[in-house]
N, C-alpha and C positions, 0 to 999 in steps of 0.2 A: 294684375289683381283680379280682373274679370274672370279669367278661367280658373284661378285659384279659388275664388268665391263659389264658382259653379261646382268645382270639385268637392268643396266642403259641404254643399247643399245636397249632393247626390244621395246620401243615406236617408234624407228626410223628404226628398221630391221624388215620389215614385207613383206608378199606377199599374193596374192589372189590365190584361186584355179584356175587351167587352164581349162577353159570350151572349149570344142571343139578344142582340140590341133591339129595343123597342122601335116602332114606327114613330114618325113625327121628328120634332127637333126640340132642342133646348136653347136657352139664351144664357150667356155667361157675362155678368156685368160686374166689373172690378170697381170698388168704390174707395176713395180716400177717406179714411175714418174722420179726419179733420173737416171733411166737406159733406158729412152725412146729413146735414140739415137740408141739402139740395137733392138727396136721393128721391124725395117725393115728386120733384119736378120731372126727373127722368122716368119714374114709374108712371106718371100721368101720360106720357107719350107712348110707353109701352102698352098701357092699358087701352089706349085709343086705337091700337092696331088690330086688324083681323087676326084672330088667335087660333084659327083652325090648325091642328097639328102641333100646336105648342104644348109640350109635356111640362117643363119646368123653367123657371127663371131663377138661376143661381146667382145670388148676390154675395160677392166675396169682398170682405173688408181687408184693407191692406195692413193689418195688425193681427197679433194673437188675440184671444178673447179678452174683452175689456169689461171693467166692472159694471159699466152702464149698458152693456151689450144686450142682455136678455130683455131689459125693458124696452130698449129701442127696437129690437126685433119684433117683439110683441106688438108694439104700437104700429110698426109698419105693416105687419100682416093684417091687423085689424083695419087699417086705413085702405087696403087694397084687396078685399076679399075676393075680387074677380080674377086676380092673378095667382097662378100656381108658384108662390114664392118659396124659395129655399135659401135662407140667409145664413151664412156661416163665416167664420174668421179663418185666417191662414193657420197652418199647423205651427205650434209655438216654436219649436227649435229652429225651423227654416225662417219663420217670421222675425225672430230675434236676431239671426245672423244678417238677414236682409236690412233690418233696421240699423244695425251697426254699420253696414256699408253705406246706406243712405243714398242710393242711386235710384232714380225714378224707373229706369228700365227693369231693375230687379223687382221692384214692387209690382209692376205691371205683369211681368212674366209669371211671377208666383201667383198672382190673382188668377191669370188665365188657366194655368195648369192645375191649380186647386179646384177650379170649377169643372174643368173637363174630366178630372179624375172621378167626379161623382156623377157624370152624365150617364144615363141609361138608355138614351136614344142614339141612333146611328149618327145623327147630324147634330151640329151645334152652330150657333152664331155668336161670336164675341162682339159684345156691344159696349161701345165707349161711353164713359160716364158723362162727357161733355158734348155728346152727340144726341140729337133729338129727331127721330124719324118723323116726317110729316106726310109721307105716302102710306096710306092705310094698309097696303099689302107688302110693305117693305121687307119684312122678315120672311114672309111666306115666299116671295119671289127668289130670295137667295137660297132658301131651302129647296125650292122646286128645281132651281138650276143644279144644285148638288145631286139631287135624286134623279132627275130625268136625264141629265147629261153624264152621269157617272163620274163627277168631278170630285177631287180630293179637297180642293180649295176653291172658294168662289167669294164674291163680294162686290162692293159698290164702285171702288176706284183703285187705281194703282198707286203704289208709293212713288213719290216724285221728290225725294230729298236725299241728302247724304250721298249724292252722286248717282242715284238711281233715276232711270227714265221710263217712259212708256214701253220702250223696246225691251226693257228687262221683264216687264209684265209680272212684277211681284205685287200682289194684292195687299192693300193696307190692313193692319190689324184691326183698325176701327171698322167694325162690321165685316169681320172675316168669317165666312162659312166654312166649316171643317167637317170632313168625314171622320168622326171621332173613333168609330171602330177600326178603321184602317190605320189611323195615327197611333192609337194605343197598341195595336198589334205590331207595328213596324218601327216604332221610335220610342226612346225613353222620354220621360217628361223633361229631363234636364236638356235634352237635345233641342227642345222648343225654345229655349231661352235665346236672347239676343247674342250675337257673336260677330267678330270680324271674319269676313270670308271673301273669296274672289267671285265676282259676278261679271261675266263678259270680259274677263282679263283685268278687271279693276278690283282693288281691295276695298271693301265697302263695310261700313258699320251697320249691320243689319238688325232690324227689329225682331222681336219674338216671331217665330214660325217662318221667317223669310229664308233662312238657310235651307230648311226642309223644302219650302216651295221651290227654291231655285234647283232642287234635284228631282222635282215631280212634274211630269208633263201634263198631268190631269188637272190643270188649273185654268180658270177663265173668269171674266167678269160675269155677274148674273145678268139674265135677261130682264129687261124692263125696269132697271134701276139706274140712277145716275146721281151726280152731285146735287141735283134738284130734289132728290128723294128725302133729304135730311138737312138739318142745320147743324153744322159742327162749329161750336164755339171754342175755337182753338186758343190756347194759352189761358184758358179759364182757371184750371187747377193751379198752375204755377203762379199766376197773378194773386189768387187767393192765399196761397200758402206764404208767399213773400210778405203780403200785407198783414196777415195774421201774426207774423213774427216780428212786426215792427220795421220791416225793410220797405224801401220805395219800390213800387211796381215797375217792372221793366216794360210791360205793355200796359201803360196806364189807362188807355181807353177801354180796356177790357173790364175795368171796374164798373163801367156803365152796364155792360152785359151782365156782370155779376149782380148789380143792384136790381136789374129787371128780373132775373131769375129768382133772386131772393124774394122779390115782391110777390111771386107766384105762391110762395109758401108762408106769406104774412111777415117776412122780415123787412128791415130797412125803414119802417115807418110809413111806407106807401109811396107810390110813384109821384103823386101830386106834391108831396112835401119835398121830394128830391127836385122836381121841376122848378118849384118856387125858389129853392136854394140856388139853383144854377141861374135863374132869371135875375136874382138879386145880387149875384156875385160881382164884386168890383175889380176882381183880378182872377188870374188862373188857378187859384187855390180853392179847393172845396174841402170842407170838414165834415166827415160823416163817421158817426160812432167814435167821436173823440180823436179821430185820426185825420190829418190833413194831407191832401194829395195835390201835386202840382201838375197841371195839364198843359203847361205852356208849350211843350214840345209835341203835343199831339195834333196831327194834321187834321184839318177840317173835314177831309173826305172820309175819315173814320166814321162820321155820322152816317154816311151812305151804307156802310156795312151793317151798322147797328139797325138802321131802318129796315134793311132787306131781311135781316134775321128775325127781328121782332115781328114784322108784318107776316112772315111765313109761320112763326110759331103761334102768333095770335090766331091766325086763320085755322090752324090745326087744332087748337084748344077751344076757341070760342066762335069759330065761323067767320069772324071779321076782327079787325083791329079795334080794341076797346078805346073809348075816348081818352082815358088816363094814360094808356100806353102810347097813343099818338101824341099827346102833349109831352110825354117824357122824351120821345125822340125829337120832337121839334125844339124843346128846351135845350137838349143836348147840342143840337145843330147851332142854335143861336149862341150858346155858350162857347163853342169852339170857334165860331166865326168871330166872336169878340176877343177871345183870350187864347185861342190855340195857334197853331202854326199854319200859315198859308203857303209859304215857299216850299218848293220841292227840294 
């Protein structure tokens, strides 16, 4: 089905060579339309970055144009006048086909190539929606490594799942720097999509761009960046989408991460109200927004991850952890100590 879908997408997923590319770099940010209320959180972190050399920030929604799209785009541009935003939707025929398939990797791949097709700079950085850079020169360092070292691909860390290891040296799509001019001159847009391929003698389910990376020697991690350069709230999108569809969260403790992020844009009723609800809970169930979630199988150590992420994000946004954020983390820990799982 995967290759058949890609074949059907070929007439709608195309790009031209990039003649006379501009200096600098672009950012390509794919956004789930269902989670657009959290876009402002991501853009706050982008806006806090050193932006020398930044040409445009392409925001691509994982849908064809929506009825409320123009108003949302206008409000976002008004809220972030300091950012060179270019917000757009996926091309309709391709988006409708991807929607019928309903697979996350197709949504992501189409977001990336849609943004890259509109880049006018030689370099670009793919930026994940659930990843928040806390190092002020994070994007600039990835761009600098591409430019000064003549790399085709660079980024923050290697992919280490689905059978891939550090030895394979395939850079993760989250924060992947790309030589756009080279890519568009040498590869079709559809070639960038995810696929099954052999790496090191093993058949591996590769993410977008990884197959091309595996055939390209000019790739390396960027200088001066690491996992400490960002906070990656993994499973955020899948958790929200399941819950919004009335399904139980598979990674229930990520709801606390979601509530924290939503508090940054005025959602959820405030962190102190959530803290009070956890402190008063007589059992492992919490009801938020008329939905009840069971946290009995959440290990108490998940509070450690939440604390580490919140403290780093708070420092990046506010200089230090605000009291209400500290209370929220402390209440989460107490709640899980009382009602969560303690055994390994």
